[in-house]
C-alpha positions as CSV (number, residue, x, y, z in Angstrom):
1,M,96.7,12.3,24.2
2,L,97.3,9.4,26.5
3,N,98.3,5.7,25.7
4,L,96.4,2.7,26.3
5,K,97.8,-0.6,27.4
6,Y,94.4,-1.7,26.2
7,Q,92.4,-0.3,23.7
8,R,89.1,0.2,23.7
9,T,86.7,-1.4,21.4
10,I,83.7,2.4,21.7
11,A,87.0,4.0,20.2
12,T,85.3,3.8,16.9
13,S,81.9,4.5,18.1
14,V,83.5,7.7,19.4
15,K,85.1,8.7,16.7
16,K,81.7,7.7,14.7
17,A,79.7,9.7,17.2
18,S,81.9,12.4,16.7
19,E,81.5,12.9,13.4
20,L,78.1,12.9,13.4
21,F,77.0,14.9,16.8
22,K,78.2,18.5,18.4
23,V,77.8,16.6,21.8
24,V,79.2,13.0,22.6
25,L,77.9,11.5,26.3
26,I,79.5,8.6,27.7
27,T,78.2,6.8,30.6
28,G,79.2,4.4,33.1
29,P,80.2,3.5,36.5
30,R,82.7,5.0,37.7
31,Q,86.5,3.8,37.6
32,V,85.4,1.7,34.0
33,G,88.0,4.1,31.8
34,K,85.4,6.8,30.4
35,T,87.7,9.7,31.1
36,T,91.1,7.9,30.1
37,L,89.3,6.4,27.0
38,L,88.5,10.7,26.0
39,R,91.6,11.6,27.5
40,S,93.6,8.8,24.7
41,L,91.5,10.5,21.7
42,M,91.3,14.2,22.4
43,E,93.2,16.4,20.4
44,K,96.1,18.8,21.5
45,D,93.3,21.7,21.9
46,R,90.6,20.3,23.5
47,A,90.0,21.4,27.3
48,Y,89.7,19.0,29.9
49,V,88.1,19.6,33.3
50,S,87.0,17.3,35.7
51,L,83.8,18.6,37.8
52,D,85.3,16.5,40.9
53,D,87.3,19.4,41.0
54,P,85.8,21.9,43.8
55,F,87.1,24.8,41.9
56,A,85.7,24.2,38.7
57,L,82.3,22.2,40.1
58,A,81.4,25.8,42.2
59,L,81.5,27.9,38.8
60,A,79.9,25.5,36.8
61,K,76.8,25.7,39.4
62,N,77.5,29.5,40.0
63,D,78.2,30.7,36.9
64,P,77.9,28.6,33.6
65,E,78.6,31.4,31.2
66,A,82.0,32.3,33.2
67,F,83.2,28.5,33.1
68,F,82.5,28.5,29.3
69,Q,84.9,31.9,29.4
70,K,87.4,30.2,31.1
71,Y,86.8,26.7,29.7
72,K,86.1,27.3,25.9
73,L,85.6,24.7,22.9
74,P,86.5,21.8,22.2
75,I,86.2,20.7,25.7
76,L,86.1,17.6,28.0
77,I,84.1,17.8,30.9
78,D,83.7,15.1,33.3
79,E,81.1,13.6,36.1
80,V,79.0,16.4,34.3
81,Q,76.0,15.5,36.4
82,R,77.3,17.3,39.2
83,A,76.9,20.5,37.7
84,P,73.0,19.9,35.4
85,E,73.7,23.8,35.3
86,L,75.5,23.6,32.4
87,F,73.3,21.4,30.3
88,I,71.3,24.5,28.8
89,H,74.6,26.5,28.3
90,I,75.8,23.3,26.6
91,K,72.5,23.9,24.4
92,R,73.2,26.9,23.4
93,L,77.0,27.0,22.8
94,V,76.5,23.9,19.9
95,D,73.7,25.9,18.4
96,E,75.9,28.9,17.8
97,I,78.7,26.8,15.7
98,D,78.2,24.2,13.3
99,K,81.6,21.9,14.0
100,K,80.6,18.4,15.2
101,G,81.8,16.8,18.3
102,Q,82.5,20.2,20.1
103,V,81.5,18.6,23.3
104,W,82.6,15.4,24.7
105,I,81.4,15.0,28.4
106,T,81.2,11.5,31.1
107,G,79.2,10.8,34.2
108,S,78.3,7.7,36.3
109,Q,74.7,8.5,37.1
110,I,72.6,7.5,34.5
111,F,69.0,8.5,35.1
112,S,70.1,12.1,36.1
113,L,72.4,12.2,32.7
114,M,69.8,11.4,31.1
115,Q,66.9,13.8,32.3
116,G,69.3,16.4,31.9
117,V,70.4,15.8,28.2
118,S,66.3,14.9,27.2
119,D,65.7,18.2,28.4
120,S,68.0,20.3,26.8
121,L,70.6,18.1,24.5
122,A,67.9,16.4,22.4
123,G,69.0,15.9,19.1
124,R,72.3,17.1,19.3
125,V,74.0,14.3,21.5
126,A,75.1,10.7,21.0
127,V,74.8,8.5,23.9
128,L,77.5,5.8,24.6
129,S,77.4,3.3,27.9
130,L,81.2,1.9,28.8
131,L,81.7,-0.6,31.4
132,G,85.1,-2.7,32.4
133,F,87.5,-4.5,29.8
134,S,85.7,-7.2,28.2
135,Q,87.4,-10.5,27.2
136,A,88.2,-9.1,23.8
137,E,89.7,-6.0,25.2
138,K,91.9,-8.0,27.4
139,Q,92.9,-10.2,24.6
140,N,93.9,-6.8,22.1
141,D,91.2,-8.1,19.9
142,C,88.9,-4.8,19.5
143,E,87.6,-6.2,15.8
144,R,85.6,-8.8,17.2
145,E,82.0,-8.8,16.0
146,L,78.7,-7.8,18.0
147,F,78.3,-11.3,19.8
148,T,75.0,-12.9,18.7
149,P,74.0,-16.9,18.2
150,E,75.0,-16.4,14.6
151,M,78.4,-15.1,14.8
152,G,81.4,-16.4,12.9
153,V,84.0,-18.2,14.4
154,D,87.6,-17.0,14.7
155,T,89.9,-19.8,15.2
156,Q,92.5,-16.8,16.6
157,R,90.9,-16.4,19.7
158,K,92.1,-17.5,22.8
159,I,90.4,-20.0,24.4
160,L,90.3,-20.1,28.5
161,T,89.9,-23.1,30.9
162,K,87.0,-22.9,33.4
163,E,89.6,-22.2,35.7
164,E,90.8,-19.4,33.8
165,I,87.3,-18.0,33.4
166,F,86.9,-18.2,37.4
167,D,89.9,-16.1,37.5
168,E,88.4,-13.5,35.2
169,I,85.5,-13.5,37.4
170,V,86.9,-12.8,40.8
171,K,89.2,-10.6,39.3
172,G,86.5,-8.2,37.2
173,S,86.7,-6.1,34.6
174,Y,87.9,-2.8,36.2
175,P,90.8,-1.1,34.6
176,D,92.9,-0.9,37.7
177,M,91.6,-4.8,38.8
178,V,93.2,-5.5,35.3
179,L,96.2,-3.9,35.6
180,Q,97.3,-5.9,38.7
181,S,95.6,-3.7,41.1
182,D,95.3,-5.4,45.0
183,P,91.3,-6.8,45.1
184,Y,91.2,-6.1,48.9
185,M,92.1,-2.4,48.4
186,F,90.9,-1.3,45.6
187,F,87.2,-2.8,46.2
188,T,86.9,-1.7,50.1
189,S,88.4,1.7,48.6
190,Y,85.7,1.5,46.0
191,I,82.6,0.7,47.9
192,S,83.6,3.4,50.7
193,T,83.5,6.1,47.8
194,Y,80.6,4.9,45.9
195,L,78.7,4.8,49.4
196,E,80.2,8.5,50.0
197,R,79.7,10.2,46.9
198,D,77.6,8.3,44.7
199,V,74.7,7.2,47.4
200,R,74.6,10.2,49.1
201,E,74.3,12.1,45.7
202,I,71.4,10.5,44.9
203,T,69.3,9.6,47.4
204,N,69.3,10.4,51.4
205,V,70.3,7.5,52.8
206,Q,71.3,7.9,56.8
207,D,72.5,4.1,57.6
208,L,75.3,3.5,55.3
209,T,76.0,0.4,56.8
210,T,72.1,-1.4,56.0
211,F,72.6,0.3,52.4
212,A,76.5,-1.6,52.5
213,N,74.6,-5.1,53.8
214,F,71.8,-4.6,51.2
215,M,74.5,-4.8,48.4
216,K,75.8,-8.4,49.5
217,I,72.8,-9.4,49.9
218,L,72.1,-8.5,46.0
219,A,75.7,-10.2,45.4
220,S,74.1,-13.1,46.7
221,R,70.7,-13.4,44.6
222,T,73.0,-12.5,41.4
223,S,71.5,-14.0,38.3
224,Q,68.0,-14.6,40.4
225,V,64.7,-13.1,39.8
226,L,64.2,-10.4,42.4
227,N,62.3,-10.6,45.6
228,Y,61.7,-7.7,46.9
229,S,60.0,-8.9,50.4
230,D,62.8,-11.4,51.3
231,I,65.2,-8.2,51.1
232,A,63.2,-6.5,52.9
233,N,62.4,-9.2,55.7
234,N,65.8,-9.8,56.3
235,L,67.2,-6.1,56.1
236,H,63.9,-4.9,58.4
237,I,63.1,-2.1,55.6
238,T,60.3,-1.3,53.6
239,V,59.8,-2.7,50.2
240,P,59.3,0.8,48.4
241,T,62.9,1.3,49.8
242,V,64.2,-1.8,48.6
243,K,63.1,-0.5,45.6
244,R,64.2,2.9,45.7
245,W,68.1,1.6,46.9
246,V,67.9,-0.7,43.7
247,S,67.3,1.6,41.4
248,V,70.4,3.5,43.0
249,L,72.3,0.8,41.9
250,E,71.0,0.8,39.0
251,T,71.1,4.6,37.9
252,T,75.1,4.5,38.7
253,G,74.6,1.8,36.9
254,L,76.2,-1.2,39.3
255,I,73.6,-3.7,37.9
256,V,71.7,-4.3,35.2
257,L,67.9,-5.9,35.2
258,L,66.6,-8.2,32.8
259,Y,63.0,-8.0,32.5
260,P,61.4,-11.3,31.1
261,Y,60.5,-11.7,27.7
262,S,56.6,-11.1,26.1
263,R,55.6,-11.2,22.3
264,N,53.1,-8.3,24.2
265,V,55.8,-5.3,24.8
266,S,53.8,-3.7,27.0
267,Q,53.9,-6.7,29.3
268,R,57.9,-6.9,29.7
269,S,58.6,-4.7,32.4
270,I,55.6,-5.4,34.7
271,K,56.9,-8.2,36.1
272,S,60.0,-8.9,38.7
273,P,63.2,-8.7,36.6
274,K,66.6,-10.6,37.0
275,L,69.5,-8.6,38.7
276,Y,73.2,-9.0,37.0
277,F,76.3,-6.8,38.5
278,T,78.1,-5.5,36.2
279,D,80.7,-6.2,37.0
280,T,81.9,-10.1,38.5
281,G,84.5,-8.9,40.6
282,L,82.3,-6.2,43.0
283,C,79.4,-9.3,43.1
284,S,82.4,-11.5,44.2
285,F,84.1,-9.2,46.3
286,L,80.9,-8.3,48.3
287,L,80.2,-12.4,48.6
288,G,83.4,-13.3,50.1
289,E,86.4,-10.6,50.6
290,D,89.2,-13.5,50.0
291,L,87.9,-15.2,47.3
292,T,89.9,-17.1,44.9
293,G,88.4,-18.4,41.8
294,S,90.2,-22.1,42.5
295,M,87.9,-21.3,45.6
296,L,84.6,-20.1,43.7
297,M,84.4,-23.0,41.1
298,N,83.3,-25.1,44.4
299,M,81.0,-22.7,46.1
300,S,77.0,-23.3,45.6
301,Y,77.2,-19.5,44.2
302,S,79.5,-21.1,41.3
303,G,76.6,-21.2,38.5
304,A,74.9,-17.6,39.6
305,L,78.3,-16.2,38.9
306,F,79.1,-17.7,35.5
307,E,75.5,-16.8,34.4
308,N,76.3,-13.3,35.8
309,Y,80.0,-13.6,33.6
310,V,78.1,-14.4,30.7
311,V,75.7,-11.8,30.5
312,S,77.6,-9.2,31.8
313,E,80.0,-10.0,28.6
314,V,77.3,-9.8,26.4
315,Y,76.4,-6.1,27.6
316,K,79.9,-5.2,26.7
317,S,79.7,-6.6,23.1
318,F,76.9,-4.5,22.6
319,Y,77.5,-1.2,24.4
320,H,81.6,-1.2,23.1
321,H,79.8,-1.2,20.0
322,G,77.6,1.6,20.4
323,R,74.4,-0.6,20.6
324,V,71.9,-1.1,23.4
325,P,71.0,-4.8,23.0
326,N,67.2,-5.9,23.7
327,L,68.3,-8.8,26.5
328,Y,65.1,-10.5,28.7
329,F,64.9,-13.8,30.0
330,Y,62.3,-16.2,29.5
331,R,60.4,-18.1,31.4
332,S,57.0,-20.6,31.6
333,E,53.7,-19.6,32.8
334,N,54.2,-22.2,36.0
335,N,57.5,-21.3,36.2
336,T,59.2,-24.7,35.4
337,K,61.1,-24.1,32.2
338,E,63.3,-21.1,31.8
339,I,65.8,-20.2,29.3
340,D,68.7,-18.2,30.6
341,L,68.5,-15.2,28.0
342,V,66.6,-14.1,25.0
343,L,68.4,-11.5,22.3
344,E,65.9,-10.2,20.4
345,A,67.5,-9.0,16.9
346,R,66.8,-8.3,13.5
347,G,63.0,-9.7,14.1
348,K,64.3,-12.5,15.2
349,V,64.3,-13.9,19.2
350,H,67.1,-15.9,19.8
351,P,67.1,-18.7,22.4
352,I,70.3,-18.9,25.1
353,E,70.9,-21.4,27.7
354,I,74.2,-20.4,29.6
355,K,75.7,-23.4,31.2
356,Q,79.3,-24.4,33.2
357,S,79.3,-27.8,31.4
358,S,82.1,-28.7,29.0
359,N,80.0,-31.0,26.9
360,P,76.7,-29.0,26.6
361,D,73.7,-31.4,25.5
362,I,71.0,-30.9,23.2
363,K,68.9,-31.6,26.1
364,M,69.7,-28.6,27.7
365,T,67.3,-26.9,25.1
366,K,64.2,-28.0,25.9
367,A,62.7,-24.3,26.8
368,F,63.6,-23.0,23.8
369,E,60.0,-24.6,22.6
370,L,58.7,-21.8,24.4
371,I,59.8,-19.7,21.6
372,D,57.4,-19.4,18.7
373,E,58.8,-21.2,15.9
374,K,57.5,-18.5,13.7
375,V,59.6,-15.5,15.5
376,R,62.7,-18.3,16.4
377,G,66.2,-17.3,15.3
378,R,69.2,-19.7,15.8
379,G,69.7,-20.4,19.5
380,C,73.1,-21.2,21.2
381,I,74.6,-22.3,24.9
382,I,77.2,-21.2,25.8
383,C,79.5,-22.9,28.3
384,N,83.1,-24.4,28.6
385,C,83.0,-26.3,26.1
386,S,86.6,-25.9,23.5
387,E,85.3,-25.2,19.7
388,V,81.9,-23.8,18.0
389,H,80.0,-26.8,17.2
390,P,76.4,-27.7,16.1
391,L,74.2,-29.3,18.4
392,S,71.3,-29.2,15.9
393,K,70.6,-27.4,12.8
394,D,69.0,-24.5,15.0
395,V,71.0,-24.9,18.0
396,V,75.0,-24.6,18.4
397,A,77.3,-24.6,21.2
398,I,79.6,-21.6,22.0
399,P,82.1,-21.3,24.4
400,V,82.9,-18.6,26.4
401,S,86.2,-17.1,25.3
402,Y,83.8,-16.5,22.1
403,I,81.8,-13.5,23.3
């Protein structure tokens, strides 16, 4: 069992899932700590095998039965999406036993994984998502409650200054970066490995240089509504290619897409989404290799990166508690008013504004009236204030450090 310098909030959900399901799947981008987490939790008799090992991969693909004769249950299989042939054999094996938590699997290509899961392991598998370290985990506060505008107040939480927040934005949340890796070396290697392995595995991209430039363009448009035509024109490629490449980034967990909120559920995925990177360090590196937090604070991208940081932390709060957030944004019909985030929870719709300001004002929440007051829950402004304080009976200001 490995010892972790920082504990992971999701560990509690992994243990619970192992008591309820025969198979536990952890998804998430490369190098966010999936394997390290599970190896820190695994029992002494649990086998471990990585399908990054070419010999193990060849055996898994060519002779799955021999694979499971060599690696017996209980087992942890890393990067399982590389051998989808294993799924049907996992199903057979777990159906023959009554024990829970016998198979732990990880993967960094979410859509291909879920196809294998839905085809073979439906009802047998718990699916959990892991991103990089959250603010709470960096403060060794894994008991921090799930974020909502109605969350309680913990006066023991450390309030980060605006300068410290932007240092966190530039550093990002990959464990290697948090543990003092060299930014240039880490992200250069990460992007190179990502292009050569994940991108080539998922799609037949021939020009990886153009794909790398595509990633840089998306970084410059983080926290914005996707304009596929504009991106296509910039790169001299087609709109279908842009959409396919966006899907690749989403598939590998590097970005999330936020769709506009509508009372009509069937209408939510029709209009163009907003794009956010799951790691602001990667996004910052794509914008400028030598950026520092103090530099970023004074750049035109600062507001977009601050918003991206908040959105990614909200996602981590939910994912690391074993939950999937119902998150959207809201825009008026004439595009004159917008709400940065809309969180749907327990029958209520919570409007959320994201501001760099240290002195939020109730006027910043004017757009909250776009949400029908019959369903509108408590709203909030997530900002750089130093404490939680009410702005009205229905709106509260929350320091970004409290997410």
